[in-house]
C-alpha positions as CSV (number, residue, x, y, z in Angstrom):
1,M,-64.5,235.7,63.4
2,T,-66.3,232.0,62.5
3,I,-66.6,230.0,65.5
4,E,-67.7,226.1,64.7
5,T,-68.4,223.5,67.2
6,F,-67.1,219.9,66.5
7,K,-68.4,217.0,68.7
8,L,-65.6,214.7,69.3
9,D,-65.7,210.8,69.7
10,N,-64.6,211.3,73.5
11,G,-67.8,213.3,74.1
12,E,-66.2,216.6,74.2
13,E,-66.9,219.6,72.4
14,L,-64.1,221.4,70.5
15,K,-64.7,225.0,69.4
16,I,-62.6,226.5,66.8
17,D,-62.3,229.8,64.9
18,T,-62.0,228.4,61.5
19,S,-61.3,231.9,60.2
20,S,-58.2,232.4,62.4
21,H,-54.6,232.5,60.9
22,E,-53.6,229.5,63.4
23,Y,-56.5,227.3,62.0
24,Q,-55.6,228.3,58.3
25,D,-51.9,227.8,58.8
26,S,-52.8,224.2,59.9
27,L,-54.8,223.6,56.9
28,Q,-52.1,224.7,54.6
29,A,-49.6,222.8,56.6
30,G,-51.5,219.6,56.3
31,K,-51.8,220.2,52.5
32,E,-48.1,220.7,52.5
33,I,-47.3,217.3,53.9
34,G,-49.4,215.7,51.2
35,L,-53.0,215.3,52.9
36,R,-56.2,215.8,50.9
37,N,-58.9,218.1,52.0
38,D,-60.7,216.1,54.4
39,D,-57.4,214.7,55.9
40,S,-55.9,218.3,56.1
41,V,-59.3,219.5,58.0
42,F,-58.8,216.4,60.4
43,F,-55.0,217.5,61.0
44,A,-55.8,220.9,61.5
45,R,-58.5,220.2,64.0
46,N,-56.2,217.6,65.8
47,L,-53.6,220.3,66.1
48,E,-56.2,222.8,67.6
49,Y,-57.4,220.4,70.2
50,A,-53.7,219.6,71.1
51,R,-53.1,223.4,71.5
52,Q,-56.3,224.0,73.6
53,T,-55.4,221.2,75.8
54,A,-51.8,222.1,76.4
55,F,-52.8,225.9,77.1
56,K,-55.3,224.6,79.8
57,V,-53.3,222.5,81.7
58,Q,-51.6,223.5,85.1
59,Y,-48.8,221.5,86.8
60,S,-49.6,221.8,90.4
61,Q,-46.0,220.5,91.6
62,L,-44.4,223.5,90.0
63,K,-45.0,225.6,93.0
64,L,-43.4,228.9,91.9
65,L,-45.0,229.0,88.6
66,N,-48.5,227.6,89.3
67,G,-48.8,227.1,93.2
68,G,-48.9,230.8,94.4
69,L,-45.4,230.8,96.0
70,L,-44.4,233.6,94.0
71,P,-46.2,236.6,92.6
72,I,-45.7,236.8,88.7
73,D,-45.3,240.0,86.5
74,T,-46.5,239.3,83.0
75,S,-47.0,243.0,82.0
76,I,-43.5,243.3,80.5
77,P,-43.5,243.7,76.6
78,E,-42.7,240.4,75.0
79,G,-39.9,242.0,72.9
80,A,-37.9,243.1,75.8
81,E,-34.6,241.9,76.0
82,T,-33.6,243.1,79.6
83,D,-35.4,243.8,82.8
84,S,-34.0,246.2,85.2
85,Y,-34.9,247.0,88.7
86,E,-33.7,248.4,92.0
87,I,-33.1,246.5,95.0
88,Q,-34.6,248.9,97.8
89,D,-33.5,250.0,101.2
90,S,-34.8,253.1,103.1
91,T,-33.1,255.8,104.8
92,G,-34.1,258.5,107.2
93,E,-36.9,258.6,109.9
94,A,-39.7,260.8,110.9
95,K,-39.4,263.1,113.9
96,I,-41.4,265.5,116.2
97,I,-41.9,269.0,114.6
98,A,-42.7,272.5,115.7
99,N,-45.4,274.6,113.9
100,F,-44.0,276.2,110.7
101,A,-40.9,274.0,110.9
102,D,-38.5,274.2,107.9
103,D,-36.1,271.4,109.0
104,I,-38.5,268.3,108.3
105,N,-36.6,265.3,107.9
106,K,-36.7,263.7,104.5
107,V,-37.0,260.0,104.0
108,E,-35.4,258.5,100.7
109,I,-35.2,255.3,99.0
110,T,-31.7,254.1,98.2
111,G,-30.9,251.0,95.9
112,K,-28.6,249.5,93.4
113,E,-29.7,248.8,90.0
114,V,-30.0,245.0,89.1
115,I,-30.3,243.9,85.4
116,N,-31.8,240.8,84.2
117,K,-31.7,239.2,80.8
118,I,-35.0,238.2,79.3
119,K,-34.6,234.7,77.6
120,S,-36.8,233.0,75.1
121,I,-37.2,229.1,75.7
122,G,-38.8,226.9,73.4
123,D,-39.3,223.3,72.4
124,S,-41.1,221.4,69.8
125,Y,-43.1,218.3,68.7
126,D,-43.6,216.7,65.2
127,Y,-47.0,215.5,63.7
128,S,-46.6,213.6,60.4
129,Y,-48.8,212.4,57.4
130,Q,-48.5,208.8,58.8
131,D,-49.5,210.1,62.5
132,T,-52.8,211.7,60.9
133,K,-53.6,208.4,59.2
134,A,-52.7,206.5,62.4
135,D,-55.2,208.8,64.6
136,Q,-57.8,208.4,62.0
137,M,-57.9,204.7,62.5
138,R,-57.4,205.2,66.3
139,G,-60.5,206.9,66.9
140,G,-60.5,210.6,65.8
141,V,-59.7,214.0,67.2
142,G,-59.1,214.0,70.8
143,S,-57.6,210.5,70.9
144,S,-54.5,211.2,69.1
145,I,-50.9,210.6,70.0
146,L,-50.5,214.2,69.1
147,N,-52.1,215.4,72.5
148,R,-49.6,213.4,74.4
149,K,-46.6,215.1,72.4
150,A,-48.2,218.6,72.9
151,M,-48.6,217.9,76.8
152,T,-45.0,216.7,77.0
153,A,-43.6,219.8,75.3
154,R,-46.0,222.0,77.5
155,E,-44.7,220.2,80.7
156,A,-41.0,220.9,79.5
157,I,-41.6,224.5,78.8
158,D,-43.3,224.9,82.3
159,K,-40.3,222.9,84.2
160,K,-37.7,225.3,82.5
161,L,-40.1,228.3,83.6
162,E,-40.0,227.0,87.1
163,S,-36.3,226.5,87.2
164,M,-35.4,230.0,85.9
165,L,-37.6,231.4,88.4
166,A,-36.0,229.5,91.3
167,F,-32.3,229.6,90.1
168,G,-32.3,231.8,86.8
169,D,-29.7,230.8,84.4
170,T,-26.4,232.7,85.3
171,A,-24.7,231.4,81.9
172,F,-27.3,233.7,80.1
173,G,-27.2,236.5,82.9
174,V,-30.4,235.5,84.5
175,K,-31.1,235.4,88.5
176,G,-33.8,233.7,90.2
177,F,-35.2,233.8,93.6
178,F,-32.6,231.7,95.5
179,N,-29.5,233.0,94.0
180,A,-30.8,236.8,93.7
181,D,-28.1,239.6,94.6
182,F,-27.4,240.5,98.1
183,V,-30.0,237.9,99.6
184,P,-28.4,236.5,103.2
185,N,-27.2,233.1,102.8
186,T,-26.4,231.8,105.9
187,A,-25.0,228.2,107.1
188,V,-27.0,226.8,109.9
189,S,-24.9,225.7,113.0
190,G,-24.0,222.2,113.7
191,S,-24.9,219.2,111.5
192,A,-27.8,218.3,109.0
193,W,-31.4,218.0,110.5
194,A,-31.5,214.2,110.1
195,S,-29.0,214.2,112.9
196,K,-30.4,216.7,115.2
197,T,-33.0,216.7,117.9
198,S,-36.4,218.4,117.4
199,A,-35.2,221.1,119.8
200,Q,-32.0,221.9,117.8
201,I,-34.1,222.0,114.5
202,L,-36.7,224.4,116.2
203,D,-33.6,226.6,117.3
204,D,-32.2,226.7,113.8
205,V,-35.6,228.1,112.5
206,K,-36.0,230.4,115.5
207,K,-32.6,231.8,115.1
208,A,-33.1,232.4,111.4
209,I,-36.3,234.4,112.2
210,D,-34.7,236.6,114.8
211,D,-31.6,237.3,112.7
212,Q,-34.1,238.5,110.0
213,V,-36.1,240.7,112.3
214,D,-33.1,242.2,114.0
215,L,-31.2,242.9,110.6
216,T,-34.1,245.0,109.4
217,K,-35.0,246.3,112.8
218,G,-38.3,244.6,112.7
219,M,-39.3,245.9,109.2
220,E,-38.9,242.6,107.5
221,T,-41.0,239.3,109.0
222,P,-41.6,236.3,106.9
223,D,-44.8,234.5,106.1
224,T,-43.6,231.6,104.1
225,M,-41.2,229.0,104.7
226,I,-39.8,226.8,101.8
227,V,-37.9,223.5,102.5
228,D,-37.0,220.5,100.3
229,Y,-39.7,217.5,100.5
230,T,-37.1,215.3,102.8
231,N,-36.6,218.0,105.3
232,F,-40.5,218.8,105.2
233,S,-41.6,215.2,105.8
234,L,-39.0,215.3,108.9
235,I,-40.4,218.2,110.8
236,M,-44.1,217.0,109.7
237,K,-43.5,214.0,111.6
238,K,-40.7,214.6,114.2
239,E,-42.4,215.7,117.7
240,L,-41.1,218.4,120.2
241,D,-41.1,217.1,123.9
242,T,-44.1,216.9,125.9
243,T,-43.3,218.8,128.8
244,N,-42.7,222.4,126.9
245,Y,-44.4,221.8,123.6
246,S,-47.1,219.4,124.4
247,G,-45.8,217.0,121.8
248,M,-46.6,218.9,118.8
249,T,-44.6,218.3,115.6
250,I,-41.9,220.9,114.6
251,L,-44.1,221.8,111.9
252,K,-47.4,222.5,113.5
253,Y,-45.5,224.2,116.3
254,I,-43.7,226.6,113.8
255,E,-46.9,227.3,111.9
256,A,-48.7,228.0,115.2
257,N,-46.4,230.2,116.9
258,Y,-44.7,231.9,114.2
259,G,-47.5,232.3,111.6
260,L,-45.5,230.6,108.8
261,K,-47.0,228.9,105.8
262,I,-44.8,226.0,105.4
263,V,-44.4,224.3,102.0
264,D,-42.1,221.7,100.2
265,M,-40.4,222.0,97.0
266,A,-38.8,218.7,95.8
267,Q,-37.0,220.8,93.1
268,I,-34.6,222.5,95.6
269,K,-33.0,219.4,97.0
270,N,-29.5,219.6,97.4
271,K,-29.3,223.1,95.4
272,F,-27.7,225.3,97.8
273,T,-24.1,226.0,99.1
274,G,-21.9,222.6,98.9
275,N,-25.1,220.8,97.3
276,S,-26.5,221.2,100.6
277,N,-30.3,221.5,101.5
278,A,-31.8,224.6,102.8
279,F,-35.2,226.5,104.2
280,I,-35.8,229.6,102.9
281,L,-37.9,232.5,104.8
282,Y,-39.6,235.2,103.2
283,K,-42.6,237.6,102.8
284,N,-44.8,236.4,99.9
285,D,-45.7,239.9,98.7
286,R,-45.3,241.5,95.2
287,T,-43.9,244.7,96.8
288,K,-41.0,242.4,97.9
289,L,-40.3,239.9,95.1
290,E,-41.9,238.8,91.7
291,G,-41.2,236.5,89.0
292,V,-41.0,237.9,85.5
293,I,-42.8,236.0,82.7
294,P,-43.5,238.5,79.6
295,S,-44.6,235.4,77.6
296,R,-46.1,232.5,79.4
297,L,-46.9,230.2,76.4
298,Q,-47.1,230.9,72.5
299,A,-47.7,228.1,70.1
300,H,-46.5,228.7,66.5
301,A,-47.5,228.0,63.1
302,P,-46.7,224.4,62.1
303,Q,-43.6,224.2,59.9
304,A,-43.8,221.5,57.0
305,K,-41.0,219.6,55.6
306,N,-41.4,216.4,53.4
307,L,-44.2,214.4,55.4
308,V,-43.9,215.8,58.9
309,T,-44.9,219.4,60.6
310,T,-42.7,220.7,63.4
311,N,-44.7,222.5,66.1
312,I,-43.0,225.0,68.2
313,L,-43.9,226.3,71.6
314,T,-41.9,229.2,73.2
315,A,-41.9,231.2,76.5
316,R,-39.9,234.1,77.8
317,C,-38.8,234.6,81.3
318,G,-36.6,237.0,83.2
319,G,-36.0,235.2,86.4
320,T,-37.1,236.7,89.6
321,R,-36.9,240.2,90.8
322,V,-36.0,240.6,94.8
323,Y,-36.7,244.2,95.5
324,Y,-35.9,244.0,99.3
325,P,-33.1,241.2,99.6
326,Y,-33.5,241.2,103.5
327,S,-37.2,240.2,103.0
328,V,-35.7,236.7,102.2
329,S,-33.5,234.6,104.3
330,I,-31.6,231.3,102.9
331,N,-30.3,229.0,105.8
332,Y,-28.4,226.3,104.2
333,G,-26.6,223.1,105.6
334,I,-29.8,221.4,107.0
């Protein structure tokens, strides 16, 4: 390993292992599109800077992937093609026993196997002979159009990962958080929240929590609620009556009295049954559910053709496992 530090025109320092296969591949690609030695070094440094920048960025608006709303499992081998797991329920109960008892009740875990496909996703960006020359005139490594291309490619990868964690891709045999098998999917009564009173909206949430607790005999209680941004904004502003609720907003009352963390997700707008909106109640706990990402991001060696290199980014995703479907409650029609 040979680490070299380069001072960039923008004041940053770029550390590169110039003996690595990635850097050597970039040098070779620069030569293959017609760049001379010094120019190919500039080309390779620019690619490395773009890669390092793309790997560092985190898009906070992608809340399943980066916002802590979903535990993520990255332990599956990158080469795996499927991910199988069992959706769980427990049977049996404990009882009082006598000394030397031989009829002690057994507790079993029953479940049905679910198989999700794991799929590769990818995109690419070009960096050409002419781009390199233009970047040298523009101000050197760190001020390149290449950085914007790499960041755009990275953002597209992350958006697809977020989409697959949320809704999978059923055409390819992948299920996500919000369409996982056997998760209760219930219509709220009456009209959408925009035309309901504060008390009616609160009743919808109360009923959903009560139903989840009753269905699981108290074994599942939510700690998180996800809702689309429009309805999040509504409950954040809409106040309950002053007589019974001291004029608290719906959101503050639910958080204070039910211990829920309420989070908005703009990406789920109109994504549920009948193109409706929904609120989702669940326990944010990896024993209940987790996203499957065997490969978060991989930058491949540049592929040279004529005067252009194509730079490919890939990731792999298997959607979301929901081990205990009744720990999640989807309530649509709001």
